[in-house]
N, C-alpha and C positions, 0 to 999 in steps of 0.2 A: 555703695561703700563711700564713706565720708573721709575727707583728707585728715591725716594727722599732721598738725602743723608745728613748726619750730620757728623761732625767730631769735636772732642775736641782738635785736634792737628793741628799744622801748617806743620808738616812733614808728607807727605802722603806716608807711607810705605804700599805696596799693601796688605799684609796679615793682619796687624792690622786694616787697614781701612775696608777691606772686612768683617772681623769678627765684627767690630763695627756696620756695617749695618745689621747684623743678617742674612747674606746670607747662605742659605742651600747648602752644597757642593755636595749633591746627584746628580748623573747624569753627573759628571765631570770626571769620570774615563775613561781612554782610553779603546778601545775595541780591544783585540788582543788574538791570540792563541799561540804565541811564543814570548818569550823574549830572545834575544841574548845579553849577557853581556860580555864585553871585558875589562879585567883589564888594565887600562890606567891611569898612574898617573895624578892627577889634577895638575894645572888648565887645563881645556878644553876650546876650542874655543866656541863661542856662539852657533854655529852649529856644532855638533860633526861629521857630514858628511865631515867636512873639515880635520879631523884627517887623515893623509896620508894613513894608513892601511885601514880605513873605506872607504875613497874615492876610493882607488884602487879596493877594493872588490865590491863596489857598481857599479863601471864602468864595471866590468867583470862578474857580476852575471846575471842570466837570467832575462828578464823583468817580473815583478810581484813577484820577490823574496821577497819583503818586504810586500806582501799582508798579512795583519793581523799579521805582525811580527814587533817588535820594537827592533832596534839596539841601545844599550846603552853603554856608557863608565861607568866603575865603578872603583873607587879608590881601590887599593889593601887593603884587610883587614889586611894583615900582611905586615908591612913596610919592612920586609926582602925581600919581593918579588919585591922590586924596583931595585934589582941588574940587570944591563943591560944584564948580561950573563945568567940570569935565563930564563926559559920558560915563556910563556904568558898563563895565565889562562883564558879560555873562558867557560862561563856557558850558557847552553841552557836549558831554561824552556819551555816545550811544553805541551799544554793542553791535559789532559787525561780524562777530564770530566768537567761538568759545575762548579764543586767546587774543581777541583784538577789539578795541573800541575805535570809533572815528570821532574826532573832536573838532568842534567849530567854535570860534570866538565871535560873539556879537557885541558890538559897542553901541549902546542905545542911549538916547537922551534920558536924563534923569527923570523928567516928567512923564516918560513913557515906560518906565521900568515895570510897573505892575502889569500893564497891557502885554508887554513882551513876555513876562513870566507866565501869564495865563496862556498865551499862545503856545509856549514851549511845553507847558504842562498838559495841555489838552491834546491828547492823541499824538503827542510828539510833533505837532504841526510845525514844520520848518519855517523860519523867517526868511530863508533864501530859496531860490528856485531850484538849486541843484542838490543841496544837502550833501555835498561831497567835499571832503578835505583835500581833494586834488585840485580844487578850483583856486584861482588866484584871488587876490584881494578884490572885493567888489563892494558896491554900496547898494542898499535897497531902501530908497527913500532917504531918511536921515539915520539909518542903521548901517554901520560898517560891518561887513561879514568877511571873515578870513579863516584860513586853516589854523587850528590850534597846534602849538608845538607839543612835543612830548612833555610829560609833566610828572612831578612828584608832589603829592599832597601829604602834608604832615600835620597831624592834629595838634593844635595849640589852643584848645578851648579851656582856658583857665577857670571860667565860671562853672564848668562841668566837672573838672578834675584837676587837682593841683599838679599831679605828675605830668599831665599833658601840657598844662599851662607853663610849667617850668622847662621840662626836658624837650618837649616838642618845639617850643619857640627857640630854644637854644640851638637845636639841631638845624632848624630851618635857616637860621642866620649863618650857621657854619657851612651849610651846603648850598647856599643861595646861588653861587656862580661856579659850582664845581664841574658842571658838564655843559659844554657849548651846545646851544640849541635846546636845552631842557629848562623848563620853567619850574621853579620850586616855590610853592606857596603853603602857608599854614591855613588849615581849614577847621571848621567846627566839628563837633563830636561825630564820630563814625562807629562808635561801639568799641568795646575791648580796651577801655582806658587802663585796665590792670596790666596791659602789655606795653605801656608807654615806654619810649616814644613809638607811636604807631604811624603808619603811612600807607599810601597807595601809589603804585606805579602805573602810569598810563603811557602808551595805549594798551599794555598787556592786561590791565585790570586785575592786578594782584594786590593782596593786603599783607602787610608785614608788621612785626612787633619787636620789641626790645632792640630798637634800632640804635646804631651809633654811626658816626661819619664813615668809618672804615667799612662796616658791613654794608651800608647803603651804597658806597662806591663800588664794592664788589658786585652788588646787584645790578647797578646801572651799567657798568662796563662788562658785565657777564664774565668777570674774571674769577668769581667765586663759584665753584660747582654747587648746584642746588642741594646736594647731599650735605654740604657744610653749613647750609642755611636752615637746616631742619628745625632748629629751635627758635627761628625768627619768622618762619612762614606761617601766616594765619590762614591762607587759602585763596582760591580763585573765587571771584565774585560771580562766576558763571554757574556755580553749583550750590546745593544746600550743604549744611554743615557735614553731614555724613559723606556726601560725595567729595567734599573738599579733602577729607582724610585720604580717600583713595587716589584722588588726583595728585596729591603730594608724592605718593609712591611712584606714580608714572613720571612725574617731573624729575624725580631723583634717578629713575632708571634711564630715561632718555636724555637727561641733561637739558640744556637750554634749547636743543633741537625740538623738544616737546612743543614749543611755542609755534612751530611750523605745522603742527597737526590740528585737526578740527574734531571736536567731540560731536559725533553725529546723533547720539541718543544717550539718555541717562534715565535711570529708574531707581528709586529708593523705596524699599519696603521696610517700615519700622516694625519691630517685634518686641517681645518681652516687656510689654508695658512701657515702651519708650526707652528701654535700656540697651537696645541693640538694633542693627539694621543690616539688611542685605542690599548691596549697591551693585548695579550693573551699568557699565559704561562701554560704549563702542566709539571708535574713532577711525579716522583715515588720515593719510599724510605721506610724507616722503618714505616712510618705512612700510607703507601699505595699509591694509585694513586689519583691524584687530579689535578684541573686546576683552573685558575683565569682569569677573564676578568676585566680590569681596564681602567680608563680614567685618563690621565696625561695631565696637561696644563702648559703653560708658566705663571708663577705667575708675573714675572716682568723681565725687562732687566736691567742688572747691569753693570756699567762701569768697564772695565778691566784696572786697573791703570798700567801705567809704573811706577815702583817703584821710589818714590820720587817726582812724579808729581801729581798735583791735578786732581780730576775726570773730571773737565771741559775740560781738554785737552786730555782725553782718546780717543784713535783712534778707539776703538771698544767696543762693549758691549757683554755680555754673558747672555743667558737666564737662569733664575732660575726656575727649574721645581718643580711642586707640584702634589701630588696624590690627585685627586678629588673624586674618587669613585672606589671601588673594590668589586667584588663578587667572593667568593671562593666556588668551588663545589667539593665535595668528590666523 
């Protein structure tokens, strides 16, 4: 089924248009186990792999180094870090559970940036001896290693999409100092620009869309119940798109207490020519062990707009997923 579209405007901005169609963002989060963030002053090229240090590191890293890893540019949170003589901050967030990442900050000399990226891309080889965010600040040669603070990443990649470049940057400025101990940075493209402003929260590893300052505050302070965030939640990075749909149902049922649980197994069987899937999840946690079997279907195919151009000329569509049935067994 293709979407029937309506618009009250002549200017087709991808995010407002997508929201006007009532598109559900669930299932649009990337699936990854490692985020490698490199402070690189914006603007960035449309494809950040063209950044010289990124390109060199990718050429020399082992094949498969980006398996379930996303390499992103981030604009320095502290404008003082733009000094060309200062070290470069690399943050690695690596999965420690279905609802938790561990983050480490590495400050490396600028002339060793490529070597550092290669080491971090190759088999996740740590540059510190403990690889633990419980460690205190330490130095490894001329590299400073310390625990990363909790973080919000907001896409502000204007060369990739105008909605992200405008709305994401504006939101990052507004939220920069909203929560003590939380770092807020703008990052390069993470997919789903049609849901801009988009963002990630860490250490829980969740993706969000159609953000505004009030909604983001409710997420960070856990003052908004997940059920009220249904139309802003893109999904968990721990699961594939089909699994993300089912996981949202569990987040809504358990509330934020779901983050204290651990998914112990997941299985997705895609059927009907890619138009449906059966998802099985099992978990354990404070409420005990349980499992769920669910059916997820493609509700409709929605044009992915090039920002500023009408849907009739969209070069691709994206499936909107919907939960059709779920059975939970304790």
